N, C-alpha and C positions, 0 to 999 in steps of 0.2 A: 591471027587477023589483026591488022593495024587499027589502033584506036583512032576514031575520028577526031578532028580538030575541036568539035563541039564537046565531045567527051573529055578531051584533055583540058579544055577550059573549065569544065565543071569540076573535074578532079582538083585542079589548081585552086579554084575558089574554095572548095571544101577544106583543103589543106591550109589555106590562108586563114579561113575563119577559125579553124581549130587552133592555129598558132596564136591568133588574137585572143581567143578565149582563154588559153593557158596563160598568156601575158596578163590578161585582166585578173585572172585568179591569183597569180603570183603577187600582183600589186595589191590585191585585196588582203592577202595575208601579211604583206609588209606594212600596210596601214593599220593604225590602231595599236592597242596594247595586247599583250597576251601573257598568260602565266607560263613561266619557264623560259622567258625571253633570253636570259643569260646562261641557260643550262650548260652550253658548251664554251661560251666565250668568257664567262666569269662565274663558275659554279659556286663559289663561296660568298657571293654578294649578300645573300640574306643573312648568313651567320655573322658576317663582318659588321653589317649595319646593326643587327640585333645586339651584338656585343658592345658597340659604342653607345647605344641607347641604354642598355642595362646598366652600364657603368655610370652613366650620367644620372639616371633616375635613382639609383641606389644612393648617390651622393646628395641629390637634391630632387625631392618628389615633384617640385613645381615644374621641372623640365618636361614631364609627361604631357600635361595640358598645353604647354607652350609649343611642343612639336606638333600636336594635333591641330592647334589653332593655326600654326604656320602653314600647314597643308591646305586648310580651308581658305586662308587669305591668299595663298598662291593661286589656287585653282579658280577663284572668283575674279582674278585680274589677269586677263590675257591667257587664261587656261593654265593647266598644271605644267608649267615650264621652268620652274625655279627662278623666275624673274624676281621674286621676293628676296633672293639671296644677294643680288648684285649691289655692291656698295657704291655710294656717291651721294652728293648733296641733294639731288633731285630725283632719287630712285624710289621705288616702292618701299624699300627698307627704311628710308628716311622719313616716310610720311607719318602723319598723326595716327592713323588707325593701326600702324605697325610699330609705333614707338615703344610699346610695352611688351613686345614679343620677346620670348627667350628660347634658347636652344640652338642658336646659329652655330655655336662652337661644336655642338654634337655632329651636325651635318659636315662641318669642316673636318672633324676628326675621322669620320667614316670615309669621306672622300679621299683623304690622305692615305688611308690604309688601302683603299681600293685602287688608287693610282699606283701603289706598289705591287699589289697582287695582279692587277690586270689593267695597265695604263691605257687611258683613252677609250675605255669601253663603257663604263657605267655613267649614266647621266646624273646630274645633281637632282633633277626632277624626280627620278626614280628613287633616289636616296630619301628625299623628303616624303614620298609616298610610303616607303617601307618603314621609316621612322615613326610616322603617324600610327600605322598599324601596330608596331611593336610597343608604342606608348600605351595603347589601349590594352594590349595583352598583359603588359607588366603591371597594370593597375587592376587586373581581374576580369577584363573583357574577353570575349571569345575571339579566337584567331580566325582570319579569313585569308584566302589566297589573293595576293596583290598582282594584277596584270601589270607587266612592265614593258618597256620599249619606248618610253617618252624621250624626247630630246630637249635640250635646254634652249630657252628663248634668248634673243639678242637685244631685246628692248625692255627697259624698266623705267617707268615714269611715275613719280609720286601722284600726279594728277589723275592717273588711271584708278587710284584707290577710292575715288570719291563715291563710287557706287557700291562699295562694300556694304553688306548688311550692318546696320547701326543699332545701338542699344535703345534708341528712341523711336525706331521705325514702327509704325502701326502695322497691323496684320496685312492689310491690303498691300502695303509697300513691300513687306517681307515676301509675300507670295509672288509679287511681280518680279522682285530681284532674283528669286530662285527660278521662276519660270523662264526668265531671260537666259538662264544657263541650262535650260533643259531639265530642271528639277521640279517635281510637283509638290503639292502641299504635304503629302506624307513624307517625302524626302526632307522637307523643311523641318517638320516636327522631329523626325528621327535624328537628323544631323545636329540640331540644337541640343539634343540629348547628350552630346559630347561635353556639355557644361557640367555634367555630373562629376568630372574631375577638375573642373576649372575654378579659378578665382577671378574676382573683379576688383579693380581699384575703386576706392570710395568716390573718386571724381566722376565715375561712370553712372552712379545711381543715387548719390546723396541728395540730389534735388528732389527725389521722391519722398524724402523723410521729413522735410521741414516746410517747404513752400511750393508744393506741387501745383503747377499751372496757376501760380499766383493766388492760391486759395488760403495761404497762411496755415496750411495743414498738410498732412501726408497724403500720398496716393491711396485712395480708398481700396485698391486691390491688395494692399498689404494687410495681412492678418494683424489685428490690433495687439495680439499677444507677442507677435514677432517684432513689432516696431521698436520696442525698447532695446531689444538685442542689437538691432541694426544701428540704432542711434548711439548706443554705447561703443560700437565698433567704429562708427563714423560720426563723431560729434560735429555739430555745426561749426564750421571754420577750422576743423581739425586737419590731420594729415590726409591730403587728397590722394596720396599714392599708397596708403595702407590697403592691403589686399584682404578680401573677404570671400569665403567659400560660397560658390553659387549653388551647391548642393549641401545644405546644412547637415552636419553630422556624418557626411559620407564623401568628403572632398577627395580622398585618395583611393576611393573604391569605385570602379566602373560598374554601373548598374542602373536600374530604373527608378531608384529612390528620388532622382531629380524630378520625375513627373509627380510623385506623391507630394513633394513640396509645392509644386505648382498648384495642385488641387487644393492644398491647405493654405493657400495665400502666402506662401513663403518663397515666392520667386524673387530673386534679388534684382535682376535686370528687368527693366520695364518691358522690353520686347519679349523676354521669356514669359513674364507674368501674363501677357496678352494671349499666349497660346492656350491658356485655360479660359480666359474671359470671352474669347471669340469662338462662336459655334463652329466656324470653318476648320479650326485647328483642334478644338476641344475633343472632338470624337477620336482623333488619333492619339491624343494624350490618354484618353480613357482606354483605348485599345492597349496601350503599353502598361496600364495599371491592371486591367483584365482580371483573369481568374488567378487566385493565389497559387504560387508555385510555377505558373506558366508565363506570367507577364515578363519577368526578367529575362527568361530564355528567348521570348519573342523579340524583345528589344535588342538583345545582343545579335540575333540573326539578322534583323532588319538593319541594324547599324552597319554591319559589314557589307550588306548589299548596297546601301546608300553610299557608302564610302567608295565602293568600286565605281558606282555610277558617277559620283562627283569627280573621281579620279580620272575620268575620261573626258572632262570638259575641255574642248578646244585643244586637244593634245597635239603636239608636234612629233611626227614620226618620219621614218625613212630618211629623206635628204633635207628635211626641214630643220631649222635651228642648227645646233651643234652639240658636241659632248665637251663641256668645259673642262679645262685642265684643273682650274680651281673654281670653286662655286661662287666666289665673290666678284668675279669679273669675266667678261667675255674673252675668248681667245684672241 
């Protein structure tokens, strides 16, 4: 029996809707990042990046926190798109907040090897994300799976770095800046924990040691027993670029001791110290101190989770952006 025109129309509509649904599903899979993105197109990507990072960190331990901070600063400005790597007089890389970053040569080295192994495939943005993870692992942190598939941005402007979290930001401002990027207060406290392997130049905190807020004295949040140590490292009028560990006694070891220092009034950066003095953030610091033997493990797990979350800020995927041939310039 011949199918009526009405039935034919219904069947055609069903087929059309099914096709549209498949298309939407495929686009959904193409958007965003995923673990194993280069499994077939560049299967050695992770080992190549890891080798470049390991070689650099073994030669210079300060490269590890530099690569971690690079990822943070990249993601907070126009998303995780490697715009921080583009060179030029008015780019993000040339801005004040990024002037002391280190590790760019490591990204360039990894990119050069990847362009030989699988040319035009791996984005600089993904290299930065992997290098940050590997830096944590090489300093004793727990490994996490890094979703990949980012593409590189085409725009890099120094003016866009004005809203990066700053060393003098009060907690309200810190919370707002993280919230603007889809990160909550727990993410804030967790990610700042990356300072456990970081150092800070005296110019970023020496104002706390001598004439804090025009009081002719130190910041009262600094432990009085810790103050002479900081003043010895950063004498009034001394070398502004001398670097000081932000996690006293554990600068090259990734762990939760950073939070112990905050509790004990040994936070070097003002914005870090405020994480303990403000009740909105103190409870998360306390959580990472927690029960002996478990707190360090919890911090490691939470840090990986927060890094994945931050790594998906405003990512460019699919046909957005490009895969740069070299990381320092657009194609």
